[in-house]
C-alpha positions as CSV (number, residue, x, y, z in Angstrom):
1,Q,7.1,17.5,-4.5
2,V,6.8,14.3,-2.5
3,Q,4.7,11.5,-3.9
4,V,4.2,7.8,-3.8
5,V,3.6,5.6,-6.9
6,E,2.1,2.2,-6.8
7,S,2.7,-0.7,-9.3
8,G,1.9,-4.4,-9.6
9,G,-1.8,-4.5,-10.0
10,G,-3.6,-6.6,-12.6
11,L,-6.0,-9.5,-13.3
12,V,-5.6,-12.8,-11.4
13,Q,-7.6,-15.9,-11.0
14,P,-9.1,-16.8,-7.6
15,G,-6.4,-18.5,-5.5
16,G,-3.7,-16.7,-7.3
17,S,-1.1,-14.2,-6.0
18,L,0.0,-10.6,-6.8
19,R,2.7,-8.4,-5.3
20,L,2.1,-4.7,-5.1
21,S,4.9,-2.2,-4.7
22,C,4.9,1.5,-3.7
23,A,7.9,3.8,-3.8
24,A,8.1,7.3,-2.3
25,S,10.1,10.1,-4.0
26,G,11.1,13.7,-3.2
27,I,13.3,15.2,-0.6
28,I,12.1,12.9,2.2
29,L,13.7,13.1,5.6
30,S,11.8,10.2,7.2
31,I,8.8,8.0,6.7
32,N,6.8,6.9,9.7
33,T,3.9,4.5,9.0
34,M,3.2,3.2,5.5
35,G,0.2,1.3,4.5
36,W,-2.2,-0.1,1.9
37,Y,-5.8,0.7,1.6
38,R,-8.4,-0.4,-0.9
39,Q,-11.7,0.7,-2.3
40,A,-14.2,-1.5,-4.1
41,P,-16.9,-0.1,-6.4
42,G,-19.7,1.4,-4.3
43,K,-17.8,0.9,-1.0
44,Q,-15.8,3.1,1.3
45,R,-12.0,3.0,1.3
46,E,-10.8,0.6,3.9
47,L,-7.5,-0.3,5.6
48,V,-5.8,-3.4,4.4
49,A,-2.5,-3.3,6.2
50,T,0.0,-0.9,7.8
51,I,3.6,-1.1,8.8
52,T,5.6,1.2,11.1
53,S,9.2,2.4,10.5
54,G,10.2,-0.2,13.1
55,G,8.4,-3.1,11.3
56,G,5.3,-3.3,13.4
57,T,2.3,-4.5,11.3
58,N,-1.4,-4.4,11.5
59,Y,-3.9,-6.2,9.2
60,A,-7.6,-6.1,8.4
61,D,-9.2,-9.3,9.6
62,S,-10.3,-10.1,6.1
63,V,-6.7,-10.4,4.9
64,K,-4.9,-11.9,7.9
65,G,-3.0,-15.0,6.9
66,R,-3.2,-14.3,3.2
67,F,-1.5,-10.8,2.8
68,T,1.9,-9.8,4.0
69,I,3.1,-6.2,4.2
70,S,6.8,-5.3,4.2
71,R,9.0,-2.3,3.6
72,D,12.5,-1.3,2.6
73,N,13.4,1.9,4.4
74,A,16.5,2.4,2.3
75,K,14.4,2.4,-0.9
76,K,11.5,4.3,0.7
77,A,9.3,1.5,-0.4
78,V,6.4,-0.6,0.9
79,Y,5.2,-3.9,-0.6
80,L,2.0,-6.0,-0.3
81,Q,2.3,-9.7,-1.0
82,M,-1.2,-11.0,-1.7
83,N,-1.8,-14.8,-1.7
84,S,-5.0,-16.9,-2.0
85,L,-6.8,-14.0,-3.6
86,K,-10.6,-14.0,-3.6
87,P,-13.1,-12.2,-5.8
88,E,-13.9,-10.0,-2.9
89,D,-10.4,-8.7,-2.9
90,T,-11.1,-6.9,-6.1
91,A,-10.6,-3.2,-5.6
92,V,-8.3,-0.2,-6.3
93,Y,-5.4,-0.5,-3.9
94,Y,-3.9,2.7,-2.6
95,C,-0.5,3.3,-1.0
96,N,-0.3,5.7,1.9
97,A,2.8,7.2,3.7
98,D,3.3,9.5,6.7
99,V,6.3,11.5,5.6
100,T,8.5,14.3,6.8
101,Y,10.0,16.1,3.9
102,Y,11.9,19.3,3.0
103,S,10.5,22.0,0.8
104,G,12.1,25.2,1.9
105,G,11.4,24.0,5.4
106,R,10.6,20.9,7.3
107,Y,7.0,19.6,6.8
108,S,5.0,16.5,7.6
109,K,1.9,15.1,5.9
110,M,0.1,12.0,4.8
111,I,0.5,11.3,1.1
112,W,-1.6,9.0,-1.1
113,G,-0.8,7.3,-4.4
114,Q,-3.1,7.3,-7.5
115,G,-4.1,3.6,-6.9
116,T,-3.6,0.4,-8.8
117,Q,-6.4,-1.9,-9.9
118,V,-6.5,-5.5,-8.6
119,T,-9.2,-7.7,-10.2
120,V,-9.7,-11.3,-9.0
121,S,-11.8,-13.2,-11.5
122,S,-12.0,-16.4,-13.4
């Protein structure tokens, strides 16, 4: 089965930095857009940043200038460098990938990771 697994979350003080990683596995033929989303307690899941296979990026206004999304197509991985973290960045961060894979045939779907907790607190 295809899946993505996140890593790199944790507890950090305001103003600090964290780097999230996400790697896809399975018989993956191609990956289109990859992205990061987050969900804070009591709130809906929201987009943080996305990146296309060609490197085009899109960011939520709340993270522009502080977060940077990147990817390594050879490793089927996407990263999120988070700087100048604020308490309002506290959330579970989810990786998302639009993949084409082989499983007895050729299929395409959006897959989500289980999430990694990021807590920004002094």
